[in-house]
C-alpha positions in Angstrom: 13.4 6.1 25.1 15.2 9.2 26.4 17.5 9.3 23.4 16.9 7.7 20.0 19.1 4.8 19.1 20.8 5.3 15.7 22.0 2.2 13.9 24.5 3.0 11.2 24.4 1.2 7.8 27.3 -1.1 8.8 25.3 -2.5 11.8 22.0 -3.5 10.1 21.1 -5.7 7.1 18.9 -3.4 5.1 20.2 -2.7 1.6 18.8 -0.5 -1.1 18.8 -3.6 -3.3 16.0 -4.9 -1.1 13.8 -1.7 -1.5 11.5 -1.3 -4.4 12.7 1.0 -7.2 9.7 3.2 -6.9 10.0 3.6 -3.2 13.6 4.7 -3.7 12.4 7.2 -6.3 10.0 8.7 -3.8 12.6 8.8 -1.0 15.3 10.4 -3.1 13.0 13.0 -4.7 11.8 14.1 -1.2 15.4 14.2 0.0 16.6 16.2 -3.0 13.8 18.7 -2.5 15.1 19.4 1.0 12.7 17.2 3.0 13.5 14.4 5.4 12.5 11.0 3.9 12.4 7.7 5.7 11.2 4.2 4.9 9.0 3.2 7.8 6.7 0.6 9.2 6.2 -2.9 7.8 8.8 -2.6 5.1 11.6 -1.8 7.6 10.3 -4.4 10.1 10.1 -7.2 7.5 13.5 -6.5 6.0 15.1 -6.7 9.5 13.3 -10.0 10.1 14.4 -11.5 6.8 10.9 -11.4 5.2 10.2 -9.9 1.8 8.0 -6.9 2.3 4.6 -6.6 0.6 4.6 -2.8 0.6 7.0 0.1 1.2 5.7 3.1 3.0 7.4 6.4 3.3 7.3 9.0 6.1 8.4 12.6 5.7 8.3 16.1 7.2 6.7 17.3 3.9 2.9 18.0 4.3 0.5 16.1 2.1 0.0 19.2 0.0 3.8 19.6 -0.5 4.1 15.9 -1.5 1.2 16.4 -4.0 3.0 19.3 -5.6 6.3 17.4 -5.8 4.9 14.4 -7.6 2.7 14.7 -10.6 1.6 11.1 -10.1 0.4 11.7 -6.5 -3.1 11.8 -5.2 -4.2 12.9 -1.7 -6.6 10.5 0.0 -8.2 10.0 3.4 -10.1 12.1 5.8 -9.3 10.2 9.0 -5.6 10.2 8.1 -4.6 12.5 5.3 -2.0 10.7 3.0 -0.5 11.0 -0.4 -0.5 8.0 -2.7 2.3 8.2 -5.4 1.3 5.9 -8.2 3.7 4.1 -10.6 1.3 2.1 -12.8 -0.3 -0.5 -10.4 2.4 0.1 -7.7 1.4 2.7 -5.0 3.9 4.2 -2.6 2.1 5.6 0.5 3.6 8.8 1.9 2.6 10.0 5.3 3.5 13.2 7.1 5.1 12.9 10.6 2.2 13.3 13.0 2.2 14.8 16.5 2.0 12.8 19.6 -1.1 14.2 21.4 -1.3 11.6 24.2 -2.0 13.4 27.4 -3.1 16.6 25.6 -6.5 17.9 26.3 -8.8 17.8 23.2 -9.7 21.4 23.9 -6.2 22.4 23.1 -6.3 20.9 19.6 -7.9 21.9 16.3 -11.2 20.0 16.0 -10.9 19.9 12.3 -7.5 18.2 12.6 -8.1 15.7 15.4 -11.2 14.1 16.7 -11.9 11.2 19.1 -15.2 9.5 19.9 -16.5 8.8 23.5 -14.8 5.4 23.6 -11.4 6.9 22.7 -11.4 5.8 19.1 -9.6 8.2 16.7 -12.0 9.5 14.1 -9.5 12.0 12.6 -5.8 12.7 13.2 -4.1 15.2 11.0 -2.0 17.2 13.5 1.6 17.1 12.2 4.8 17.0 14.3 8.3 15.7 14.5 9.8 12.3 13.6 10.1 11.6 17.3 6.4 12.3 17.9 5.5 10.3 14.8 7.3 7.2 16.2 5.5 7.4 19.5 2.1 7.5 17.9 2.7 4.4 15.8 1.1 1.1 17.0 3.8 -1.5 17.7 7.5 -0.9 18.4 8.6 -3.0 15.5 6.7 -0.7 13.2 8.3 2.4 14.8 11.7 2.1 13.0 12.8 4.6 10.4 15.3 3.9 7.6 16.7 7.3 6.7 17.7 7.6 3.0 20.1 10.5 3.8 22.7 8.2 5.4 21.0 4.7 5.3 20.9 4.5 9.1 17.9 3.3 11.2 16.5 5.6 13.8 14.8 3.9 16.8 12.8 6.1 19.1 10.7 3.3 20.8 13.2 0.5 21.5 11.9 -1.4 18.5 15.2 -2.9 17.6 15.3 -4.7 20.9 11.9 -6.2 20.2 13.0 -7.2 16.6 16.0 -9.0 18.1 13.7 -10.7 20.7 11.0 -11.4 18.1 8.4 -9.8 20.3 5.4 -7.7 19.5 4.7 -4.8 21.8 2.4 -1.9 21.7 3.8 1.6 22.1 2.2 3.3 25.2 -0.7 2.0 27.3 -2.1 -1.0 25.5 -5.8 -0.5 26.4 -5.7 3.1 25.3 -4.0 2.3 22.0 -6.5 -0.5 21.2 -9.4 1.9 22.0 -7.9 4.5 19.7 -8.1 2.0 16.8 -9.7 -1.4 17.6 -8.4 -2.8 14.3 -5.1 -3.0 16.1 -6.6 -6.0 17.9 -6.7 -7.8 14.6 -3.4 -6.4 13.5 -1.6 -7.8 16.6 -2.8 -11.3 15.7 -1.9 -10.9 12.0 1.6 -9.6 12.5 2.4 -12.0 15.3 1.3 -15.0 13.2 2.8 -13.8 10.0 6.3 -13.2 11.5 6.2 -15.7 14.3 6.4 -13.1 17.0 5.5 -13.6 20.7 2.9 -11.0 21.8 4.3 -9.2 24.9 2.0 -10.0 28.0 0.8 -6.4 28.5 0.0 -6.2 24.8 -1.7 -9.6 24.8 -4.0 -9.2 27.9 -6.5 -6.7 26.4 -7.0 -9.0 23.3 -9.2 -11.2 25.6 -11.2 -8.3 26.8 -11.8 -5.7 24.1 -13.1 -7.7 21.2 -16.5 -5.9 21.3 -14.8 -2.7 20.3 -14.7 -4.1 16.8 -18.4 -3.5 16.6 -17.7 0.2 16.3 -15.3 -0.2 13.3 -16.9 0.6 9.9 -17.9 -2.7 8.3 -16.2 -1.8 5.0 -12.9 -1.4 6.8 -13.2 -4.7 8.6 -13.8 -6.5 5.3 -10.3 -5.6 4.2 -8.8 -6.4 7.6 -10.4 -9.9 7.7 -8.9 -10.7 4.3 -5.5 -9.6 5.5 -5.8 -11.9 8.5 -7.3 -15.0 6.8 -6.3 -15.0 3.2 -2.6 -15.8 3.8 -0.6 -19.0 4.0 -0.9 -18.8 7.8 -4.6 -18.2 7.7 -5.6 -21.3 9.8 -3.3 -20.3 12.6 -4.6 -16.8 12.5 -8.2 -18.0 12.6 -7.5 -20.2 15.6 -5.9 -17.2 17.3 -8.9 -15.0 16.6 -11.2 -17.6 18.3 -8.7 -18.0 21.1 -8.8 -14.3 22.0 -12.6 -14.0 21.4 -12.1 -11.8 18.4 -13.9 -13.9 15.8 -17.3 -13.7 17.5 -17.6 -9.9 17.2 -16.7 -10.2 13.5 -18.9 -13.2 12.7 -21.5 -13.5 15.5 -23.9 -15.8 13.6 -21.1 -18.2 12.7 -19.7 -18.3 16.2 -23.1 -19.1 17.6 -23.5 -21.9 15.1 -20.1 -23.4 15.9 -21.3 -23.8 19.4 -24.2 -25.9 18.2 -24.6 -29.6 17.4 -23.0 -29.3 13.9 -20.2 -27.0 15.1 -17.4 -29.6 14.6 -18.3 -30.1 10.9 -18.7 -26.4 10.4 -15.3 -25.7 12.0 -13.6 -28.2 9.7 -15.2 -26.7 6.6 -13.9 -23.2 7.6 -10.4 -24.4 8.4 -10.1 -26.5 5.3 -11.3 -23.6 3.2 -8.8 -21.2 4.7 -6.0 -23.8 4.3 -6.9 -24.4 0.6 -6.9 -20.6 0.1 -3.5 -20.4 1.6 -2.2 -23.2 -0.5 -3.4 -21.5 -3.7 -1.8 -18.3 -2.7 1.6 -20.1 -2.2 1.1 -21.7 -5.6 0.3 -18.3 -7.3 -3.2 -19.5 -8.2 -6.3 -17.2 -8.2 -8.2 -16.8 -4.9 -11.5 -15.2 -4.2 -13.2 -13.9 -1.0 -16.5 -15.3 -2.3 -15.3 -18.9 -1.6 -13.8 -18.1 1.7 -16.9 -16.2 2.9 -19.1 -19.1 1.7 -17.2 -21.3 4.2 -17.2 -18.7 7.0 -20.9 -18.1 6.9 -22.1 -21.6 5.9 -22.4 -22.9 9.5 -24.8 -20.0 10.2 -26.7 -20.5 7.0 -27.1 -24.3 7.6 -28.3 -23.7 11.2 -30.8 -21.1 10.1 -32.1 -23.3 7.2 -32.6 -26.3 9.6 -34.5 -24.0 12.0 -36.8 -22.9 9.2 -37.3 -26.5 8.1 -38.2 -27.5 11.6 -40.9 -24.9 11.5 -42.4 -26.6 8.4 -40.8 -24.6 5.6 -39.7 -26.7 2.5 -36.0 -27.1 2.1 -35.4 -24.8 -0.9 -37.3 -21.8 0.6 -35.7 -22.5 3.9 -32.2 -22.3 2.4 -33.0 -19.1 0.5 -34.5 -17.5 3.6 -31.5 -18.5 5.7 -29.1 -17.0 3.2 -30.9 -13.6 3.3 -31.1 -13.5 7.0 -27.5 -14.4 7.6 -26.1 -12.0 5.0 -28.3 -9.2 6.3 -27.0 -9.7 9.8 -23.4 -10.2 8.8 -23.0 -7.0 6.8 -23.8 -5.0 9.9 -20.4 -6.3 11.3 -18.2 -7.0 8.2 -19.2 -5.7 4.8 -19.4 -8.1 1.9 -19.4 -6.4 -1.4 -22.0 -7.6 -3.9 -19.3 -8.8 -6.4 -18.5 -11.4 -3.8 -21.9 -12.0 -2.1 -23.6 -12.9 -5.4 -21.2 -15.8 -6.3 -21.1 -16.8 -2.6 -24.9 -17.3 -2.7 -24.7 -19.2 -5.9 -22.2 -21.6 -4.4 -24.7 -22.3 -1.6 -27.7 -22.5 -3.9 -26.0 -25.2 -6.1 -25.4 -27.6 -3.2 -28.8 -29.3 -3.2 -28.5 -29.9 -7.0 -25.6 -32.3 -6.4 -28.2 -34.8 -5.2 -29.9 -34.8 -8.6 -28.0 -37.3 -10.6 -30.5 -38.6 -13.1 -31.0 -37.8 -16.8 -29.5 -34.5 -18.0 -29.4 -32.8 -14.6 -25.7 -33.5 -14.0 -24.8 -32.1 -17.4 -26.9 -29.0 -16.7 -25.2 -28.5 -13.4 -21.7 -28.9 -14.8 -22.5 -26.2 -17.4 -23.2 -23.7 -14.6 -20.6 -20.9 -14.3 -20.2 -21.6 -10.6 -19.9 -25.3 -10.9 -16.2 -25.5 -10.1 -16.5 -23.4 -6.9 -19.6 -25.3 -5.9 -18.0 -28.7 -6.5 -15.0 -27.6 -4.4 -17.4 -26.6 -1.7 -19.1 -30.0 -1.9 -15.7 -31.7 -1.4 -15.2 -29.6 1.8 -18.6 -30.6 3.1 -18.0 -34.3 2.3 -14.6 -34.2 4.0 -16.3 -32.7 7.1 -19.0 -35.4 7.1 -21.9 -33.1 6.1 -22.4 -35.1 2.8 -21.7 -38.7 1.9 -18.2 -39.3 0.6 -19.9 -41.4 -2.1 -21.7 -38.3 -3.4 -18.5 -36.3 -3.8 -16.7 -39.3 -5.4 -19.6 -39.7 -7.9 -19.2 -36.1 -9.1 -15.4 -36.5 -9.3 -15.8 -39.6 -11.4 -18.4 -38.3 -13.8 -16.2 -35.3 -14.7 -13.5 -37.8 -15.8 -15.7 -39.9 -18.0 -15.3 -39.7 -21.8 -17.9 -37.4 -23.3 -18.6 -35.6 -20.0 -19.4 -32.0 -20.6 -16.4 -29.8 -19.8 -17.2 -27.3 -17.0 -17.1 -23.7 -18.1 -14.2 -21.5 -17.1 -14.5 -20.1 -13.6 -16.8 -17.1 -13.6 -14.9 -13.8 -13.2 -16.0 -13.0 -9.7 -12.7 -13.7 -7.9 -9.6 -11.7 -7.8 -6.2 -13.0 -8.9 -3.5 -12.9 -6.3 -0.9 -10.6 -7.7 2.7 -11.8 -7.3 4.8 -9.1 -6.0 8.6 -9.1 -6.5 11.2 -7.4 -4.5 10.8 -4.3 -6.7 7.5 -3.3 -5.2 3.8 -4.1 -5.1 0.5 -2.5 -4.8 0.3 -0.4 -1.6 -3.0 -0.1 0.3 -3.7 0.3 3.9 -0.7 0.7 6.1 -0.2 -1.9 8.8 1.9 0.3 11.1 -0.8 2.3 12.8 
């Protein structure tokens, strides 16, 4: 835009009542210290769209070091993007400094210690600071490029983001292919934001989604672990999963699973995955605990089952075949998306308990029900029976025996999962910004 559009308080719906108390503390302290302070990104976008924000991020003309000096509870993080995290107990407000727009600038003209790109155009480091106008242009989507200025409660729009909010449209700022190459995670972020908010992806922004999925192979696996959870561990996870496959983005993340879904047992495997994602979303809505271990058990199971059947066809007994398949699939998977050990161990136990559900004589049922992972493994059995992988009679038998008088009570769920924290309007735990 040639001139920024400034929307005064009387012409937009954002109220300070809707902003977390801790975010307001950060905004006002920066302002009172003489710095410009704006709420930016997903918090502004969500409030304009009538959605309760998960996080509140702040942008300022204060440098990270100046923010660190101003707040005793601040900590500087990041090498790729230098940020300040201001901590209030478990609530973190992320504060970023306005960054320069270096599109079209020769890399030789910038400080190598501040900005670095790889050969594919992916940003490895970007700590060149600039004005609020430049900062807006270097953000990812127009709806994330809106600034709520605490000085007069107005919204400053440098990228025509308000028009896209009104049109409920998701559009990248700048040349789409260039922006995706700068940070391939934006491919996943486009799907997540569009699904979460019910936005239409603008055609020029959508077209590269079909073509650039392999760029995700260059993203650090640890970063992709968090991004996958953001996309799939939501109430709209099934829709997001289908969109990932529609655009060809799931295969680069889970190549072994995608190959297995194309095989003979693909329909059952697909049903298991979608039902697991749906169950996770339902538990999130109900405020019940969720764990990536169960979700990943479903996401990788089609690959594990296909690999185990291949080993059995070569003459390997069933139990060693399953164990070998697990090791092979996990070893291949962590090259694409990292799976921390605190989740991979319970995931493997869920798989390893599946054959034991066929042993229903003597004391074996009681022993199985006393296992710490019985509840998760039983839920996984139900998914498999619903998809036709196991007889419905087997799942019903295990349901009935748990309800019989004198049946051993299953132990409490093992502490491998993570409880979904319920976040009120007054803030929540901040993590990775979703506004580029």
